[in-house]
N, C-alpha and C positions, 0 to 999 in steps of 0.2 A: 793627420793620420789616415782618415777616410774622407773622401770628397765625393759628393753626388751632384751632378750638373744636369739640370733640365730633364730629370727622369720622369717618365710617364708609364702608367699601367692602366688598362681598361678591361672590363669584362662586358662583352656585348657592346651596347651603345654608351655605357656609363663609365666615366673615368673614376678610378679610385683616387688617383692623384695625377696631376698634369703639370709638367714643367717645374717640378720640385727641385730645389737646390739647397744644399746644406753641407756643413763640414763638422766632423767629429774630432775633437782634440784628444790628446793622450789621457787627460784626467777628467773629461766631461762627465757630468751626472745629468742624464736626460730623461725626462718623462715623456712618453708618447701617448697622447690622449685622443679621444674621438669616440663617437657612438659605435655600437656593434655594427660591423659591416662596412666601416669607413675605410678599412684597408691597413690597419695597424699590423696585424700578423703578416700580411703580404709584404709590407715594407721591411719587417724583420727578416723574412725569408729572402728578400732581395739582397739585404746586406750580408747575409750569411752565404749567398751564392746559390740558393735553391731555385730562385727565379732570376730571370734577366729582364731588364726594363725594355719596353717596346721602343722607347726613344731615350736619348740621353745616355749617360754613362756613370758608373760607380768605380772609382779608382782607390786603391789601397797602397800604402807604403809596403815595401818588400818585407819588413819585419813584422807586419801586423797579422795577427790571427784572430779569428772571431769565434766565440762560443755561444751557442744558442740553446735556451731552455724553452721548448714548446709547452703549450697548455696541457696537452694530453698525448696519448699514443706511446708513452715510454713503458717498456717492460724488460727488465733484466732477468735472466734465468741461467741456470747451469753452474753458478758459482756461489760461494758464501758471500755475505755482504762485504766483509773485509777484502776478500780477493777481488771482487768486482770493482771496488773503489781503488784498490791498490794497482789495478791494471792501468790506471792513468799514468803511473810512473813506469811505463814499459821500458823506457831507456835505462832507468836505474836498475830494474830487475834484470835486464839483459846484461848490463855491466857486471852485476853481482854474480850472475850465472857464469860468465866468462872467467871471473876471478876464481870462482870455485873450481872450474875446470882446469885452469892453469895451476892452481894450488895442488890439485890431485895429481896432475902430470909431474909436478916437481918432486912429489914423493916417490914417483915410479922410476925416474931417470937416475943414472949413476952420478955421484958427486963429481967425478972427473970428466964427465961428458961436456962437450961444448954446448949442447942443447940447454943445460941447466942455466948457463950464463944468459942465454937469450930469454929463457923463461923468467928469470929474475928481473930483467929489464922490462919485459912485457907486464909482469905482475906489478912493478912499480908504476908504470904508465897507467894501467887500469885503476890502480888505487887513487892516483892523482885525479883521474877523470871522475871517479866516484865521489871524491871529496868536493869537486867543483859542482856536482849536481845537488849538493846539500842533502845527500842520501841519509845521513845520520839523523836528520830531523823528520824523515819521511813518516815514520810510525807516529810520532807525536802530532804531526800535521793531520794525518788521517783521523786519528782519535779525536782531535779537537773539533774538526768539522763534523764528523758523524755525531758526536755527543751534543754539539751545538744545535744540530738539526733535530734533536730529540731521540736519537737511537741510544740504546743502553749497551753496555759491554756484552751483555748476554746475547744481544742481536748480532754481534760480529761474526759468529760461526753459523748463523741461520742462513739457509738457502734463500736467494733473492726472490725466487718465484713464490715464496710463501708470504711475501709482503703485499699488502693491498695497493690499490691505485695511488692513493695519497702518499704512501710511503715510497712507492716506485718513483714518484716525482722527486721526493727528497733524495733518493739515491742518485738520480740524474743530476740534481742540483749540487750534491756533494762532489761528484766527479768534475763538474764544471768549475766549481770554486777552487778545487785542487789543481786543475789545469792552468788556472790563472791566464786566460787569453787576454790579448790587448784590448778587445772590446767584448763585453759581456752583455748579451741580449736576453732579457728575462721577460717572458710572456705570462703574466698573471702568476708570479712566484708565490704570492701569499695565500692562494686558494686553499691549500692543504696544510698550512702551518698554524700551530697554536700560538698563543701570545708569547710564551717563553721563547720558542724557536724564532718567532717574528722579531722579537727584540734582539736576539743574538744575531740574526741576519743583518739587521740594521747596523749594529756595531761593526760587523765584519765588512760590510760594503763601505762604510765610512773610511775604513783603513785600506780599502782595496786600491792597488797601485794603478790599475788600468782604467779604461773608460767603461761606463755602465749606461745602458739604455733600458728603461723599464716600461712595460705596459701593465697597468694596474688600475683597478677601479677602487682601490683603497686610498682615499684622499690623504689620510694621515701618513701613510707609508710614503706616498709621493712627496708630500711636504717635507718629511724628514730626510729624504734621500736625494732630491734633485735640485739643481740650480739652473736648469734650462728646460723649457717645455716645447715640444713639437706637437702641433694640432693638425689632424686630418679631418676635414669637414667639407662635405659636398664637393669633393674633387679638388679642393684647394689645400695647400700646405702653408701653415703659418708658424713662424718661430717666435717664442716669447722668452725674454732673458730673465727667467725666475722660476720658482717652484710652482706648484699647482695653485696655491692661493693667489700668487702674483698673476698667474695666467688667468684665473677666474675673474679677478677684478679688471685686469687689462682688457680682457675680451668683452666684458660688459661695457666698458668705456668705448671700445672700438665699435661695438654694435650700435651704441647710441650715436656715435659719429656717422656710422653707416646709414642709420635711419634718418638722421638729419640731412645727409647728402642725398638720400633717396627722395625726401620731401622737397628739397630745393630743386632737384633735377626734374621732378614731376611738374613743379610750377613752371620751370623753363619750357618743358615740353608742351604743356597746356597753352602757354602764351604763344609759342611758335605755331602750334596747330591752329589756334584761333586766328592768328595773322594770316596763315596760309589759306584757311577756309574763307576768310573775309575778302582777301584781295587776289584770290587765285585767278580770276578772270579779268582783272584790271591791268591794262597794258602798261600803265605808268609804274606799277609796282612789280612787274614781272621779274626783274632782276633780284629784287629783295625776296620775293617768294621763292625763287629757285635757290637762292643762297640759304634760306632757312630749311628748305627740303634737304639740301645736301648736308647741312649741319646736323639735322636729325638722323640722317642715314649714317653719318660718321660717328655719331655720339656713342660712347661706350656706356651702356646702361648699367646703373648701380643696381645690384641684386641684394636682397635682404635674406639672410639665412633663416630657415624655418626653425624656430626655437620651441615650438609646441608648448609655449608657456602656459597656455590655457588648460592643459591636461591636469586633471585633479581627480583623485579617487577617494571615496568615502565608504567605509565599511557599511554593509546593510545593518539596520538596527536589530538588536536582540533583547531578550528579557534581561532585567537586572538580576545579577546573581546574588547569593547570600554574602555575608561579610567575609567569609572564607571561601575562595573559589576551589581550592584543592588542599588536602592534608595527606601527607605521607607519614606513616608511623612504623618505625622499626623495620624498614625494608631490607630484605636480604636478596642478593642476586648473585648467581655464580654460573659459569659455563664449565661444566665438568669439575676439574680440580682448581680451576681459576676462580677465586672468590673476588667478585667485583665490588659488591657492597655487603657490609655486615652490620645491619641495624642502623640505618640512617633515617633521620626525620627531616621533613621540609614542609613549611607552610607557604601557600601562595594566597595572598589576600585579594579582595576585590580591588581592581585598578592597579595591582602590582605589575610592574614591568621588570622582568627578571632576566638577567644574562647568565648563561652557563659558560664558564671558561675553565681552562685546564689543558694539560697535555693530551695529545691524541691517544686514545685507548684507555683514558681514565674513567669512562662511563657516562659522558655527557649525553650522547645520543641515546644510550640505553635508558637513562632515567627519563629523558624526554619521551621516549616511547612508552615507558611505564605510566607517566602522567597522562599520555594520550590514550592509554588503555589498549594499546596494540602489542604490548610486550608483557609476558607473564613474569612473575617473580616468585622466589622460593618461600618467603615468609614475610609477615608484616601486613599492613593495612593501607589501602588506597581509598580515600574518602572524598569524592567530589562534593562540592558545596551545593546549596539549594539553588535550583533553577540553572545549573551550569550547563551550557551548550558548548561543546568543544569542537574546534577545528584543528587539524594537524597537517603539517607539510613536512615531507622529507624528500630527499633526492630520488629515492627509489620509486616514489609515487608516479614519476613520469612513465615508468614501465607499465603502469596499470591503465593508461589511457587507451581508448579504442582506436587502433590504427586506421580504421576505415572512415572515421568521422573527420569532418573538416574542423579547422581551428575554431571558427565561429560557432559551429554546431556544438562543439565540446563545451563551451562556456554557456551557450544558450540552454543546455539541458538543466543547468542548476540555477540559472538566474530567475528571479521572480520580480513582479511589480515593476516599478519605475526603472530598476536596474537594467531591464532588458533593452531600454532605449539608449543605454550608455555603453553597450558592449564594445562598440568599435573604439570608443575612447579608452576603455579599460585595456583592451588588447594593444592599443598604441602605447600605453604605459609600459607594457612588457614587450615592446619592440616588434609587434605584429602590425604592419601598416599596409594600406592599399590592398593589393590582391593576395598578400600573405595570409589574410584571414580565411581564404578559400583553399589553402593547402590542406592536403590530407595529413593527419597526424603521423602516418607511417613514413612520410618522406622527410620529416623534421629531424634536425640534428639533436644530439643529446641535450645541449644547452637550451634549444628551442622548446623541447618537450618539458624540460624542467620549469621553464618560465610559464608555459601553458598550464602545467599542474598547479603552480603557485596562483595564477590568475583564477583558476577554477575554484581552488580552496577559499580564496578571499571573497567569492560571491555568496558563500553560504553563511547565513546569520549565525553568530556565535558570540559568546562573552568570555571565552578562554581560548586563546590561540597559542598553539605550540608549533615552533618553526625550527627546523634543523638546517642551518647554513642557507638561509633564503637568498642571500645576495651573491652567491657564487657565479651565477650566469647573468647578472644584471649589470648594465652600464651605469654611469654615475647619475644620469638623469632619471633612470628607472628606480635606482636606489633612493634618490631624493623623493620621488613620488611615494614609494612604499614607506619611507621614513616619516613623511608628513602624515600619511594615512594612519600609521600606527600611533603617531603622537596624538592624533585626534580621536583615536579609538577609545571608547568608554569602558572597555572590559579589561581583563588581565591578559598578559602574554608572557610566554617563556621563549627565549631566543637562544639557540646554540650558535655562536658566531665568534670569530676573532676580529671582526671588522670594528675597530675602535671608533672610527669616525661615524659609522652607522649607529652604533650602540649608545654612544655618550649622551646625545640629546634625549634618548628614549627611556633608559632604564633607571630604576631607583634602588635596585638590589643587584648584587653580583654574587653568584654561587660558584665558589672555586672547588674543583675536583682534584684531589691529590691523595694517592696511596689508599684508595678505598674509602676515603672519608670526604665529607663536604663541609665547607665553611662559608657562612653568609656574611657579606660585607654590605653595609648601608652605602647608598650613593651609586654613582655611575662607574664606568671602567677606569677613568682617571683617578677617582677617589680610591678605587681598589688598588691600582698600581702604587699610589702614594702610601697606602696602608702597608703594602708589601715591602716597600722600601724602608718604612719605619721598623717593621719586624726584623728585617735584615740588619739594621743598625743596632736594634735592641731586642735580641731574641728572647730575653727574659720577660719582656712585656707581654703579659697574657690577659690583659683586661679586655672588656667588650670591644667589638670592632669599631664602634663609633668613637671610642676613646682613642684608638690608634690613629684615627684620622684627624685628631685635633693637633694643632701645632705644639711643639715642645714647650713645656712650662705652662700650658693653658689648661683650664678645666674644659671638659667636653662641652661643646656649644649648646647641647640640649639642656645643660644646667645653668646657662647664663640668662640673665634678665634681658629684655629687649634693649635697654639702654647699654648694657655691657656688650651685647652682640653687635649693636651699631658701632660702638667704639672700636671693637675688634675689627670689624669690616673696614672701618675708616683707616685703621692702622695698616691693615693689609694693603689697601689701595695706595697709601702713601709709600709703603715699602716697595710695592710693585712699580710705582711711578719712579722712585729713586733708582731702581735697578734698570728700568727700561728706557728712561729719558736719554741718558748718554748714548745708548745704542741707536735710538730713534734719530737723534741729532746726527750721528755718523751716517746713518742710512740716507737722511735727507741731503747731506753734503754729497755723498756718492751719487745719488740720483741726479743732482744738478750737474755733476761732472759728466755722467753718462749722457744726459740730455745735450750738453754742449758738444761732447765728442761725437755723438750721433749726428748732430747738425753739421759739424765739420766733415764727417764722413759722407753725408748725403750731398754736400756741396761738391766734394771731389768726384763723387760718382756722376753727378750732372756734368762736370767738366770733362771727365773721361769718356762720356757718351757723345761728345761733339766730334764730328768728322775731322776737323782740323787739329784735334788734340795731338795726334801722332806725327805731325809734321816736324816737330822739334824733338829730336831724340834725347838731348840732355834734359830738357824739361820733363819729358815722359819719365825718365829715371828718378828725378827728384820728387815728382808728384806721386809716383808709385811707391817710393820708399816712405813718403809721408803717410800714404794710405795704409801701408802695412803696419807702420808704427801706431797709427790710430786704432787699427784692428787689435793689436796686441794690448794697447792701453785699455780698450773697451773690454776685452776678455778678462784682464786683471780686475777691472772695476766690477764687472758682473760677478766674478768669483767672490770678491770681498762683500758685495751686496748679499750674495747667497749665504755666506758664512754668518754675517750679522743677522740676517733674517732668521736663520736657524736658532741663534742665541736668543733672539727676541721671542720666538715661538716657545722655546723651552721655559723662559721666564713666565710667559702667559700661562703655560700648562701648569707650572709649579704653583702659581697663585690662583688657579681656577677652582680649587676645592674649597 
């Protein structure tokens, strides 16, 4: 469908990627990964035609069209939401307009005129053309996509310019999904989606008929969506035949092999250099010395990727808070006639890690600001606990940074004690490396300012941290570092986020916002989603939240003895093993087949690389046909592997609670 051959792009002296080659099939599900600045967005713009490669070529089949959702910069105005999205079907609307015009003209002409016969024929042709476009399902398609992405029917007649940036992104995404391009390019599509919309998008993309390429720092989303991974790193392009988890494991193995090859090569180099140094001036060894010198000059040196694995961040110590870090009682909040909260209560205990989830506009960020003390409320009581020291991060805080300060100066202003010695390491955690730390804040992008504001906040000692979408501008490595630091943090934290993979290892409570009320669920986000499924199956079940998370027919685990709990856990393990084992066996067989087919493909590639291969035309045809057959078989096996891996992941998630 789309083929890229030896494409390269560089900025200054640095290659974003060099000599990259790949093919995108009609139903591929591809994750594009790499650190910030590695060239992911550039590659997407190259595929959509906004950029041209400096060398190499990108070719597309004639029937292929490409749709692209950028991270930012989208703004619709001048129409209602429905009319803006409906414009995607301009051909349908044009046909309908022509039909209306013909119908009107038919009413005006005489019954005996020859024009009426011509109009009737034209009317019939236009009706057939309209039926071919599936126009009668247009309205239901539009409503399905808009409501799936979180819009309500009352939004349909609202002017698009009244929607905020996050909703503007959803408008652009809705238009793309309705266009149904052959290749859908999505650059961070999850940044402004809540959990409900995110789950809907996953289901929609699973059934999508075209190919999809996704740039995302949401590991769970990539695992659920992709069966192939492209990595951009240090100017190189590497393809992995699996989702993000497969890529992550395969990359670790590849790096270990790379390190082993590097060590072996260094030993060879040292031996050669010692031989050269020892016998350089000995006439009887001159030929051997020259041979080794030439071998060293021709040797392709193994390079090790910089993983920065030593980077680690620890929050500065703070006073121990009281048993209760924050209490909210009977909180009321409204904006004019819009009542957001009407008498809600919330307790945050010492060491609680709380996730705020719910649809956009439900009040998550507002309550986070109330907890942080930066938002007023109409009635109720906000009671911070004993010795509570609070830190707050929100996206808008980036605007409060001094544009005249350098990056390093900005964090140095708030750092104290030993932390001042670690500032360069901390900034590296948040993607400010080398000379980046001397940039003026005023020249930073929006994402860079947001990361700097987050780093600055984390340097201030606190025992209650409130964060509103902290991961939006972080790559996976930075998210991992922040996740590890929060996991080791000895205080309480409240996190507004939809990033399930980031939240799951951290939180022990989930607060859901819905229709002006909040509801607290014990456990992490997976536990919360399990409980929600139970509620949908049995809406009459109104027991405590921890009861809803117990398997059907079981007493709540909190009421079980240690012996009963161990027996229950053993039963769960056995059930999970029974469900997972057949799939694991199938995966193992497929992996063996893939390994064998890959070996055969590599052997043919070596054969095809020989100069004398093309002397025998008949043999070339036979070997080429065999090679194409192997490629098709490998693609089929990779697809089966991806589908089975998804099933296995679902089983593991189902039994994770």
